[in-house]
C-alpha positions as protocol buffer text, in pm:
chain_id: "A"
residue {
  index: 1
  type: MET
  ca { x: -547 y: -934 z: -171 }
}
residue {
  index: 2
  type: ILE
  ca { x: -200 y: -1037 z: -54 }
}
residue {
  index: 3
  type: ASN
  ca { x: -37 y: -789 z: -292 }
}
residue {
  index: 4
  type: ASP
  ca { x: -251 y: -502 z: -161 }
}
residue {
  index: 5
  type: ILE
  ca { x: -151 y: -577 z: 196 }
}
residue {
  index: 6
  type: GLY
  ca { x: 216 y: -608 z: 99 }
}
residue {
  index: 7
  type: VAL
  ca { x: 219 y: -272 z: -78 }
}
residue {
  index: 8
  type: LEU
  ca { x: 58 y: -102 z: 220 }
}
residue {
  index: 9
  type: ALA
  ca { x: 304 y: -254 z: 466 }
}
residue {
  index: 10
  type: TRP
  ca { x: 607 y: -182 z: 247 }
}
residue {
  index: 11
  type: GLY
  ca { x: 640 y: 177 z: 373 }
}
residue {
  index: 12
  type: VAL
  ca { x: 640 y: 86 z: 742 }
}
residue {
  index: 13
  type: CYS
  ca { x: 985 y: 84 z: 900 }
}
residue {
  index: 14
  type: GLY
  ca { x: 1100 y: 53 z: 1259 }
}
residue {
  index: 15
  type: LEU
  ca { x: 1045 y: 418 z: 1349 }
}
residue {
  index: 16
  type: GLU
  ca { x: 682 y: 421 z: 1234 }
}
residue {
  index: 17
  type: ALA
  ca { x: 611 y: 88 z: 1404 }
}
residue {
  index: 18
  type: GLU
  ca { x: 767 y: 211 z: 1729 }
}
residue {
  index: 19
  type: SER
  ca { x: 566 y: 535 z: 1715 }
}
residue {
  index: 20
  type: VAL
  ca { x: 240 y: 341 z: 1684 }
}
residue {
  index: 21
  type: PHE
  ca { x: 347 y: 109 z: 1966 }
}
residue {
  index: 22
  type: PHE
  ca { x: 390 y: 408 z: 2199 }
}
residue {
  index: 23
  type: GLY
  ca { x: 62 y: 569 z: 2089 }
}
residue {
  index: 24
  type: ILE
  ca { x: 207 y: 849 z: 1877 }
}
residue {
  index: 25
  type: PRO
  ca { x: -16 y: 910 z: 1571 }
}
residue {
  index: 26
  type: VAL
  ca { x: 142 y: 843 z: 1233 }
}
residue {
  index: 27
  type: THR
  ca { x: 2 y: 990 z: 911 }
}
residue {
  index: 28
  type: LEU
  ca { x: 17 y: 805 z: 580 }
}
residue {
  index: 29
  type: ARG
  ca { x: 7 y: 978 z: 243 }
}
residue {
  index: 30
  type: VAL
  ca { x: -264 y: 825 z: 26 }
}
residue {
  index: 31
  type: PRO
  ca { x: -214 y: 846 z: -352 }
}
residue {
  index: 32
  type: GLU
  ca { x: -474 y: 1001 z: -583 }
}
residue {
  index: 33
  type: VAL
  ca { x: -502 y: 681 z: -792 }
}
residue {
  index: 34
  type: VAL
  ca { x: -703 y: 414 z: -614 }
}
residue {
  index: 35
  type: GLY
  ca { x: -757 y: 172 z: -902 }
}
residue {
  index: 36
  type: VAL
  ca { x: -664 y: 77 z: -1255 }
}
residue {
  index: 37
  type: LYS
  ca { x: -907 y: -59 z: -1514 }
}
residue {
  index: 38
  type: LEU
  ca { x: -761 y: -291 z: -1777 }
}
residue {
  index: 39
  type: THR
  ca { x: -955 y: -346 z: -2098 }
}
residue {
  index: 40
  type: GLY
  ca { x: -903 y: -570 z: -2398 }
}
residue {
  index: 41
  type: ALA
  ca { x: -766 y: -921 z: -2416 }
}
residue {
  index: 42
  type: PHE
  ca { x: -430 y: -1098 z: -2428 }
}
residue {
  index: 43
  type: ARG
  ca { x: -289 y: -1181 z: -2769 }
}
residue {
  index: 44
  type: ALA
  ca { x: -215 y: -1543 z: -2851 }
}
residue {
  index: 45
  type: ALA
  ca { x: 152 y: -1628 z: -2806 }
}
């Protein structure tokens, strides 16, 4: 959960934060991939 929040907040810089503060709408580009499914198991070291 922490990683998801960090990745979302990574693209916010001062200009975007200031725009939101003053009520100017800011659009975010959302990627096509919304999840990754991992299958299998780890090999013994």
